[in-house]
C-alpha positions in Angstrom: -44.4 -20.1 11.9 -43.0 -19.3 8.8 -45.1 -15.9 9.5 -43.9 -15.6 12.5 -40.0 -16.2 11.0 -40.6 -13.3 8.2 -42.3 -10.5 10.5 -39.1 -11.2 12.7 -36.1 -11.0 9.7 -37.6 -8.1 8.1 -38.2 -6.8 12.1 -34.2 -7.1 12.4 -33.4 -5.9 8.9 -35.6 -2.7 9.6 -33.1 -1.6 13.3 -29.8 -2.9 11.5 -29.0 -0.1 10.5 -29.5 1.9 13.3 -27.5 -0.8 15.1 -24.4 -0.1 12.2 -22.2 2.3 12.6 -18.3 2.4 11.2 -15.6 2.2 13.7 -14.7 5.4 14.0 -17.8 7.3 14.7 -18.4 4.4 17.7 -16.6 6.9 20.0 -18.7 9.3 21.8 -19.4 12.4 21.2 -18.7 15.1 22.7 -21.3 17.3 21.2 -24.9 16.9 22.7 -26.4 16.2 18.9 -28.7 13.6 18.6 -27.2 12.1 15.7 -23.9 12.4 17.2 -25.2 10.4 20.1 -27.2 8.0 18.1 -23.7 6.5 16.9 -21.1 6.3 19.8 -23.9 2.8 20.5 -23.7 1.5 17.2 -21.5 -1.8 15.9 -19.3 -2.2 12.9 -20.9 -4.8 10.3 -18.5 -7.6 11.2 -19.3 -8.0 14.9 -23.3 -7.9 13.4 -21.8 -10.4 11.5 -20.8 -12.4 13.6 -23.2 -12.2 16.2 -25.6 -13.3 13.4 -23.8 -16.2 13.3 -23.7 -17.6 16.8 -27.1 -17.0 17.3 -27.6 -19.1 14.1 -25.5 -21.7 15.9 -28.1 -21.4 18.6 -31.5 -21.8 17.2 -30.2 -24.7 15.4 -29.2 -26.4 18.1 -32.6 -25.3 19.8 -34.9 -26.6 17.2 -32.4 -30.0 17.2 -32.9 -30.4 21.0 -36.9 -29.8 20.3 -37.0 -32.1 17.6 -35.4 -34.6 19.8 -36.9 -34.8 22.5 -40.9 -34.6 20.5 -39.3 -37.4 18.7 -38.8 -39.6 21.7 -41.1 -38.3 23.5 -43.7 -40.2 20.7 -41.9 -43.1 21.3 -42.1 -43.5 24.5 -45.8 -42.6 24.3 -46.3 -45.5 21.4 -44.9 -47.6 23.7 -47.5 -47.1 26.5 
């Protein structure tokens, strides 16, 4: 489990550079340059950090619900 989390963390950090762009670069370019077109799909760092915060809350809530369900199942199994 820790290895999977480590791999996903590394992959997300490696992919962050393509997702990042300054606010002025987010506007789509009118030329056909590859770099200008790629900059038009990026997010600013503030948006990336806000998304990371939301995803961390969702992951934490999912983990808590899963742990609670496992505890309830163990309690129900021991009562039988």
